[in-house]
LONU-105934 format. One record per residue (C-alpha): chain; x, y, z. Coordinates in Angstrom, 1 decimal, decimal comma. Layout:
LONU-105934
ATOM  chaine       u       v       w
ATOM       A       X       Y       Z
...
//
This chain:
LONU-105934
ATOM  chaine       u       v       w
ATOM       A     0,5    70,9    -5,7
ATOM       A     1,8    67,6    -5,1
ATOM       A     3,6    66,2    -7,8
ATOM       A     6,6    64,3    -8,5
ATOM       A     9,9    65,7    -9,3
ATOM       A    10,4    62,8   -12,0
ATOM       A     8,1    64,6   -13,9
ATOM       A     9,7    67,8   -15,1
ATOM       A    13,7    68,6   -15,6
ATOM       A    13,5    71,5   -12,7
ATOM       A    11,0    73,3   -10,3
ATOM       A    10,3    76,3    -8,3
ATOM       A     9,8    75,8    -4,8
ATOM       A     6,3    76,5    -3,7
ATOM       A     6,5    77,9    -0,5
ATOM       A     2,6    77,5     0,4
ATOM       A     0,8    75,4     2,3
ATOM       A     1,4    73,7     5,5
ATOM       A     4,1    71,1     5,1
ATOM       A     5,2    70,9     9,0
ATOM       A     1,5    69,0     9,2
ATOM       A    -0,2    66,1     7,8
ATOM       A    -4,0    66,5     6,4
ATOM       A    -5,7    65,7    10,0
ATOM       A    -3,5    68,1    11,7
ATOM       A    -1,0    65,6    13,2
ATOM       A     2,8    66,5    12,6
ATOM       A     4,7    64,1    10,2
ATOM       A     6,2    61,1    12,1
ATOM       A     9,6    62,5    10,0
ATOM       A     9,2    66,1    11,5
ATOM       A     9,4    64,7    14,9
ATOM       A    12,7    62,6    14,0
ATOM       A    14,7    65,4    12,0
ATOM       A    16,8    66,1    14,7
ATOM       A    18,7    69,7    14,0
ATOM       A    22,2    68,0    15,4
ATOM       A    21,9    65,2    13,0
ATOM       A    22,6    67,2    10,2
ATOM       A    26,0    67,3     8,2
ATOM       A    26,7    70,4     5,6
ATOM       A    29,4    69,4     3,3
ATOM       A    31,2    72,6     1,2
ATOM       A    33,9    72,0    -1,7
ATOM       A    36,7    74,6    -0,9
ATOM       A    36,6    77,4     2,2
ATOM       A    39,1    79,6     1,0
ATOM       A    37,5    82,9     1,5
ATOM       A    33,7    84,5     2,0
ATOM       A    32,2    84,6    -1,4
ATOM       A    29,4    83,6    -3,0
ATOM       A    29,3    80,4    -2,4
ATOM       A    30,0    80,7     1,2
ATOM       A    26,7    83,2     1,6
ATOM       A    24,5    80,4     0,5
ATOM       A    26,4    78,5     3,0
ATOM       A    25,9    80,9     5,8
ATOM       A    22,2    81,0     5,6
ATOM       A    22,1    77,0     5,5
ATOM       A    23,9    77,5     8,9
ATOM       A    21,5    79,4    10,1
ATOM       A    18,8    77,3     9,3
ATOM       A    20,6    74,3    10,4
ATOM       A    22,9    76,0    13,4
ATOM       A    23,4    72,5    15,1
ATOM       A    24,7    71,2    11,8
ATOM       A    28,5    69,8    11,5
ATOM       A    30,6    71,5     8,9
ATOM       A    33,0    69,8     6,5
ATOM       A    35,4    71,4     3,9
ATOM       A    38,1    70,1     1,7
ATOM       A    40,0    72,7     3,0
ATOM       A    39,5    76,4     5,6
ATOM       A    41,5    79,1     5,3
ATOM       A    38,9    81,9     5,9
ATOM       A    40,8    84,5     7,1
ATOM       A    39,8    85,7    10,6
ATOM       A    38,1    88,6     9,5
ATOM       A    35,5    86,6     7,2
ATOM       A    34,5    83,8     9,8
ATOM       A    31,4    85,2    11,2
ATOM       A    29,3    83,3     8,9
ATOM       A    30,2    80,2    10,2
ATOM       A    28,8    81,1    13,5
ATOM       A    32,1    80,1    15,7
ATOM       A    31,3    76,4    14,8
ATOM       A    34,4    74,2    13,9
ATOM       A    35,3    72,8    10,3
ATOM       A    36,2    69,4     9,6
ATOM       A    38,8    69,7     6,7
ATOM       A    40,9    66,7     4,5
ATOM       A    44,2    66,2     4,5
ATOM       A    44,5    68,8     1,6
ATOM       A    44,8    70,8     4,3
ATOM       A    47,9    69,7     5,7
ATOM       A    49,7    69,4     2,1
ATOM       A    52,5    71,5     1,5
ATOM       A    51,6    75,4     0,7
ATOM       A    47,6    74,7     0,5
ATOM       A    46,3    77,8     1,6
ATOM       A    47,9    79,4    -1,7
ATOM       A    48,0    76,4    -4,2
ATOM       A    44,7    74,2    -2,5
ATOM       A    43,5    74,6    -6,3
ATOM       A    46,9    72,3    -7,6
ATOM       A    45,6    70,0    -5,6
ATOM       A    42,3    69,0    -7,3
ATOM       A    43,0    65,2    -8,4
ATOM       A    43,0    64,8    -4,8
ATOM       A    39,7    66,3    -4,2
ATOM       A    37,7    63,1    -5,1
ATOM       A    39,4    61,0    -2,5
ATOM       A    39,6    63,5    -0,2
ATOM       A    35,9    63,9     0,1
ATOM       A    35,4    60,2     0,4
ATOM       A    37,1    60,6     3,3
ATOM       A    34,7    62,3     5,8
ATOM       A    32,8    60,0     7,9
ATOM       A    29,2    61,3     8,0
ATOM       A    27,8    58,1     9,9
ATOM       A    26,5    60,3    12,6
ATOM       A    23,8    62,1    10,4
ATOM       A    20,5    61,6     9,0
ATOM       A    20,7    64,1     6,8
ATOM       A    23,5    65,0     4,1
ATOM       A    23,3    68,5     2,6
ATOM       A    26,3    69,3     0,1
ATOM       A    26,9    72,8    -1,3
ATOM       A    28,8    71,6    -4,6
ATOM       A    30,3    73,3    -7,0
ATOM       A    33,5    70,9    -7,5
ATOM       A    33,2    67,3    -5,8
ATOM       A    31,1    68,0    -2,3
ATOM       A    28,5    65,6    -4,0
ATOM       A    30,7    62,4    -4,2
ATOM       A    30,7    61,9     0,1
ATOM       A    29,8    58,6     0,8
ATOM       A    26,4    57,9     2,6
ATOM       A    24,6    55,0     3,8
ATOM       A    21,3    53,9     2,2
ATOM       A    19,3    55,1     5,1
ATOM       A    20,7    58,6     4,9
ATOM       A    19,1    61,2     2,8
ATOM       A    21,8    63,2     1,1
ATOM       A    20,3    66,5    -0,7
ATOM       A    23,0    68,7    -2,7
ATOM       A    22,5    72,0    -3,4
ATOM       A    24,5    72,2    -7,1
ATOM       A    25,7    75,7    -7,4
ATOM       A    27,1    74,3   -10,8
ATOM       A    28,4    70,8   -12,5
ATOM       A    32,6    71,7   -12,7
ATOM       A    32,3    74,6   -14,9
ATOM       A    36,0    74,3   -16,2
ATOM       A    35,4    70,6   -16,8
ATOM       A    32,2    70,5   -19,0
ATOM       A    30,4    73,9   -20,5
ATOM       A    34,2    76,3   -19,8
ATOM       A    36,3    73,5   -20,8
ATOM       A    37,0    74,3   -24,4
ATOM       A    37,6    78,0   -23,3
ATOM       A    40,1    76,9   -20,6
ATOM       A    41,9    75,1   -22,4
ATOM       A    42,1    77,8   -25,4
ATOM       A    43,6    80,6   -23,4
ATOM       A    47,3    79,1   -24,2
ATOM       A    48,9    79,6   -20,9
ATOM       A    49,0    76,0   -19,9
ATOM       A    51,9    75,1   -22,6
ATOM       A    52,0    71,2   -24,1
ATOM       A    52,9    69,6   -21,1
ATOM       A    50,8    71,7   -18,6
ATOM       A    48,2    71,4   -21,4
ATOM       A    48,1    67,5   -21,8
ATOM       A    48,3    66,8   -18,1
ATOM       A    45,2    69,2   -17,4
ATOM       A    43,2    67,4   -20,3
ATOM       A    43,6    64,3   -18,5
ATOM       A    42,4    65,5   -15,2
ATOM       A    39,6    67,2   -16,5
ATOM       A    38,8    63,8   -18,2
ATOM       A    39,1    62,3   -15,1
ATOM       A    36,8    64,5   -13,2
ATOM       A    34,3    64,0   -16,1
ATOM       A    34,1    60,7   -15,6
ATOM       A    34,1    61,3   -11,4
ATOM       A    31,7    64,0   -11,6
ATOM       A    29,2    61,7   -13,8
ATOM       A    30,4    58,8   -11,5
ATOM       A    28,5    60,7    -7,9
ATOM       A    25,5    61,6    -9,2
ATOM       A    23,9    58,5    -8,1
ATOM       A    25,3    59,5    -4,9
ATOM       A    22,9    62,2    -4,3
ATOM       A    19,5    61,4    -3,3
ATOM       A    17,9    64,9    -4,3
ATOM       A    19,4    67,6    -6,3
ATOM       A    19,0    71,1    -5,8
ATOM       A    19,8    73,6    -8,1
ATOM       A    20,8    77,6    -7,8
ATOM       A    18,9    78,5   -11,3
ATOM       A    16,8    77,6   -13,9
ATOM       A    19,8    77,6   -15,8
ATOM       A    21,7    75,5   -13,8
ATOM       A    18,8    72,5   -13,4
ATOM       A    19,4    72,4   -17,3
ATOM       A    22,9    71,8   -17,1
ATOM       A    22,1    69,1   -13,9
ATOM       A    19,6    67,3   -16,8
ATOM       A    22,5    67,7   -19,5
ATOM       A    25,3    66,7   -16,9
ATOM       A    23,6    63,6   -14,8
ATOM       A    20,4    62,9   -16,6
ATOM       A    18,5    64,0   -13,0
ATOM       A    16,0    66,9   -12,2
ATOM       A    16,5    69,1   -10,0
ATOM       A    14,3    71,6    -7,3
ATOM       A    15,3    75,0    -7,6
ATOM       A    16,0    77,1    -4,7
ATOM       A    17,4    80,4    -5,7
ATOM       A    20,6    81,8    -3,5
ATOM       A    19,9    84,3    -0,9
ATOM       A    20,1    88,0    -1,8
ATOM       A    21,2    90,3     1,2
ATOM       A    18,7    93,1    -0,7
ATOM       A    18,5    94,6     2,9
ATOM       A    21,6    96,3     2,5
ATOM       A    20,3    98,6    -0,3
ATOM       A    18,0   101,3    -0,1
ATOM       A    15,4   101,9    -2,9
ATOM       A    16,7   104,9    -4,1
ATOM       A    14,2   106,7    -7,2
ATOM       A    16,7   109,6    -7,7
ATOM       A    19,7   108,4   -10,4
ATOM       A    22,4   109,8   -11,2
ATOM       A    23,8   110,1   -15,3
ATOM       A    26,6   107,4   -15,1
ATOM       A    26,1   103,5   -16,0
ATOM       A    27,7   101,0   -13,8
ATOM       A    29,5    97,8   -14,0
ATOM       A    31,2    95,3   -11,3
ATOM       A    32,7    92,3   -11,0
ATOM       A    36,2    90,7   -10,4
ATOM       A    38,1    91,5   -13,8
ATOM       A    39,0    88,1   -15,1
ATOM       A    38,1    87,1   -18,8
ATOM       A    35,0    85,2   -18,9
ATOM       A    33,1    88,1   -16,9
ATOM       A    33,9    90,5   -20,1
ATOM       A    33,9    93,9   -18,6
ATOM       A    36,1    94,3   -21,7
ATOM       A    33,2    94,4   -24,0
ATOM       A    31,2    97,0   -21,5
ATOM       A    34,5    99,4   -21,6
ATOM       A    34,9    98,7   -25,2
ATOM       A    31,1    99,9   -26,2
ATOM       A    31,0   102,7   -23,7
ATOM       A    34,2   104,2   -25,6
ATOM       A    32,6   104,3   -28,0
ATOM       A    29,5   106,2   -26,9
ATOM       A    31,4   109,3   -25,3
ATOM       A    28,0   110,4   -24,3
ATOM       A    27,6   108,6   -21,8
ATOM       A    29,4   107,9   -18,5
ATOM       A    30,8   104,6   -17,0
ATOM       A    32,3   103,4   -13,8
ATOM       A    34,0   100,2   -13,5
ATOM       A    34,3    98,7    -9,6
ATOM       A    36,6    95,8    -9,4
ATOM       A    40,0    94,2    -9,7
ATOM       A    41,9    91,7   -10,8
ATOM       A    44,6    90,4   -13,8
ATOM       A    42,6    92,5   -16,4
ATOM       A    42,3    95,7   -14,5
ATOM       A    45,8    97,2   -16,6
ATOM       A    44,3    96,2   -20,1
ATOM       A    40,8    97,3   -19,0
ATOM       A    42,8   100,8   -18,2
ATOM       A    44,6   101,0   -21,1
ATOM       A    41,5   101,0   -23,8
ATOM       A    38,9   102,9   -21,6
ATOM       A    38,1   106,0   -22,9
ATOM       A    37,8   109,5   -21,0
ATOM       A    34,3   108,8   -20,6
ATOM       A    35,2   105,9   -18,5
ATOM       A    36,0   105,5   -14,6
ATOM       A    38,1   102,8   -13,3
ATOM       A    37,7   102,9    -9,8
ATOM       A    39,4    99,5    -8,9
ATOM       A    38,3    97,5    -5,7
ATOM       A    36,2    99,8    -3,5
ATOM       A    34,6    98,8     0,3
ATOM       A    30,8    97,7     0,4
ATOM       A    30,0   101,1     1,4
ATOM       A    31,1   102,6    -1,5
ATOM       A    29,6    99,9    -3,4
ATOM       A    26,5   100,8    -1,8
ATOM       A    26,7   104,5    -2,8
ATOM       A    27,4   103,7    -6,3
ATOM       A    24,8   101,2    -7,2
ATOM       A    21,9   103,2    -5,6
ATOM       A    22,5   106,4    -7,6
ATOM       A    23,5   104,4   -10,9
ATOM       A    21,6   105,4   -14,2
ATOM       A    21,5   101,4   -15,0
ATOM       A    23,8    98,5   -14,3
ATOM       A    25,5    96,6   -17,2
ATOM       A    25,9    93,2   -17,0
ATOM       A    28,0    91,1   -19,7
ATOM       A    28,6    87,8   -18,3
ATOM       A    26,8    84,6   -18,5
ATOM       A    26,3    83,4   -14,9
ATOM       A    24,8    80,7   -13,3
ATOM       A    23,0    82,7   -11,1
ATOM       A    24,5    86,3   -10,7
ATOM       A    23,8    87,8    -7,7
ATOM       A    25,2    91,6    -8,4
ATOM       A    22,4    92,5   -11,1
ATOM       A    19,6    91,6    -7,5
ATOM       A    21,8    93,7    -5,4
ATOM       A    21,3    96,6    -8,3
ATOM       A    17,6    96,1    -8,4
ATOM       A    17,3    96,2    -4,8
ATOM       A    18,4   100,0    -5,3
ATOM       A    15,8   100,2    -8,1
ATOM       A    18,4   100,4   -10,2
ATOM       A    17,5    99,0   -14,1
ATOM       A    20,0    96,5   -15,4
ATOM       A    21,6    96,1   -18,8
ATOM       A    22,5    92,3   -19,1
ATOM       A    22,9    89,7   -21,3
ATOM       A    20,0    87,6   -22,0
ATOM       A    21,6    84,4   -21,5
ATOM       A    22,1    82,8   -17,7
ATOM       A    20,6    83,3   -14,8
ATOM       A    20,0    86,9   -15,6
ATOM       A    17,1    85,9   -17,7
ATOM       A    15,4    84,3   -14,3
ATOM       A    16,6    87,8   -12,2
ATOM       A    15,9    90,5   -14,7
ATOM       A    11,9    91,1   -16,2
ATOM       A    12,7    92,3   -20,1
ATOM       A    10,8    95,6   -19,8
ATOM       A    10,1    96,1   -16,8
ATOM       A    13,1    95,9   -14,5
ATOM       A    15,8    96,2   -17,7
ATOM       A    16,7    95,1   -20,8
ATOM       A    18,4    92,6   -22,7
ATOM       A    21,2    92,2   -25,1
ATOM       A    21,4    88,6   -27,3
ATOM       A    25,0    88,8   -28,2
ATOM       A    28,1    89,1   -26,4
ATOM       A    29,2    91,7   -29,5
ATOM       A    30,0    95,4   -28,8
ATOM       A    27,2    96,5   -31,5
ATOM       A    24,4    94,7   -29,3
ATOM       A    25,6    96,0   -26,4
ATOM       A    24,9    99,4   -28,2
ATOM       A    21,7    99,0   -29,0
ATOM       A    20,5    97,9   -25,8
ATOM       A    21,8   101,1   -24,4
ATOM       A    19,7   102,9   -26,3
ATOM       A    16,8   100,4   -26,2
ATOM       A    17,1   101,5   -22,7
ATOM       A    17,3   105,0   -23,1
ATOM       A    14,2   105,3   -24,9
ATOM       A    12,1   103,4   -22,2
ATOM       A    13,7   104,5   -18,8
ATOM       A    11,2   106,7   -17,9
ATOM       A     8,3   103,8   -18,3
ATOM       A    10,5   101,9   -15,5
ATOM       A     8,9   101,9   -11,8
ATOM       A    11,7   102,3    -9,3
ATOM       A     9,3   100,1    -7,0
ATOM       A     8,3    97,1    -9,0
ATOM       A    12,5    97,1    -9,8
ATOM       A    12,7    96,8    -5,8
ATOM       A     9,8    94,2    -5,7
ATOM       A    11,7    92,1    -8,1
ATOM       A    14,8    91,9    -6,0
ATOM       A    13,0    91,3    -2,9
ATOM       A    11,7    87,7    -4,3
ATOM       A    15,6    86,6    -3,9
ATOM       A    16,3    87,9    -0,2
ATOM       A    17,4    85,9     2,2
ATOM       A    14,0    85,1     4,3
ATOM       A    12,7    83,8     1,2
ATOM       A    15,6    81,7     0,8
ATOM       A    16,0    80,2     4,2
ATOM       A    11,9    79,1     3,9
ATOM       A    12,4    77,4     1,2
ATOM       A    15,7    75,3     1,7
ATOM       A    14,4    74,8     5,3
ATOM       A    11,3    73,8     3,8
ATOM       A    12,3    71,5     1,4
ATOM       A    14,6    69,3     3,8
ATOM       A    11,6    68,6     5,9
ATOM       A     9,6    67,6     3,3
ATOM       A    11,9    65,5     1,7
ATOM       A    13,4    63,8     4,5
ATOM       A     9,8    63,3     5,3
ATOM       A     9,3    61,3     2,3
ATOM       A    12,5    59,7     3,0
ATOM       A    11,9    58,4     6,2
ATOM       A     8,2    57,4     5,6
ATOM       A     9,2    55,4     2,5
ATOM       A    12,4    53,7     4,1
ATOM       A    10,2    52,7     7,2
ATOM       A     7,6    51,7     5,1
ATOM       A     9,2    49,7     2,9
ATOM       A     9,3    45,6     3,0
ATOM       A    11,2    45,0    -0,2
ATOM       A    14,0    47,2    -1,8
ATOM       A    13,5    50,3    -4,0
ATOM       A    12,7    48,9    -8,1
ATOM       A    16,0    50,1    -9,3
ATOM       A    13,9    51,0   -12,9
ATOM       A    11,9    53,3   -10,4
ATOM       A    12,8    57,2   -10,5
ATOM       A    14,9    57,6    -7,5
ATOM       A    12,8    61,1    -6,8
ATOM       A     9,8    59,2    -6,2
ATOM       A    10,5    58,6    -2,9
ATOM       A     9,6    62,1    -2,2
ATOM       A     6,0    62,6    -3,4
ATOM       A     5,1    65,0    -0,7
ATOM       A     7,2    67,6    -2,1
ATOM       A     4,9    70,8    -2,9
ATOM       A     6,4    72,2    -6,2
ATOM       A     4,8    74,4    -8,8
ATOM       A     6,6    74,7   -12,2
//
């Protein structure tokens, strides 16, 4: 069904329909005009190959001839395969002193740096943004689509948590407050530079609306579910895995299981909280630290359940667990609400407290025999890589079709009072 994006705050891509053709079977004019070599992909930072870079990897697969831009590129040689051998155009931050290690300290320069990219050779610009990438400068005859992993979290929803850690000191704290205030003004001020917002979850789409008052299309991030095998037979241990930093709330999981000595917990991951977690862990909690991919796969496939206590924008790891047929015990906020089906693929706990987590583990034990590993795996496959590629390709082509057709047919400027997304009436979406 064709509908205007402006009628709701967020939507999920509908993959049905012949989006490449008009009603009479003719190819749309823009389908012929969209040249893959005139697409530009702009990413915030490229320090390592991590979550946001997995999304960029699949964008490159959809548009392998696209030009790549990033503020910095320090991806290690052993992790560069996802770039497909393509060069990355970087900003002046790349050449500042100690940028490889201290690039985050140059955040105040990022808004200026992102505006220096010359994107005039591109018909379509896609920004992959969790900081400033959506602030690139484009012309009126260029389509700018921004895939937002999150509005700047440390400047918005995590601001007070970040400032209350007490590690900055008075002078650095005052400086951080000023910089983040400036970034909030910049972040909101650059929202009109985007023609079409795309969010990585409905949770993020709500935050985009709250921050920018703009609707967003929803395309979930790609998850490599084929890396994991359905393993119906489970061992007795529970598993949690993440980088060991405060907001991941691994401390909550470790404390809760320490108070349940009859249940075994395995913790995979490293980070600044490792030593503190090891000290609080009971004898039923095994801290494995960093593990290679094959070991992660082994433990994930055989775990009784995966425990996830963070509030994430999307959360790839719970989907990977479900790809193994492993149920998930998750905090019922954030992206987990969209990837885990209560009573079918896992259970939720409503608050980040030890008691609520323990109650949810006990609830899981009561219903675990009713959970079907095939159903759990099927839920994970909704977020597979081919699903993302098809959705992303379709959205770009349809948006460009509306953009070009509308731009070419327009004899007067677009009425500034009309919603910007009315330029894209042919995007087939479903609520």
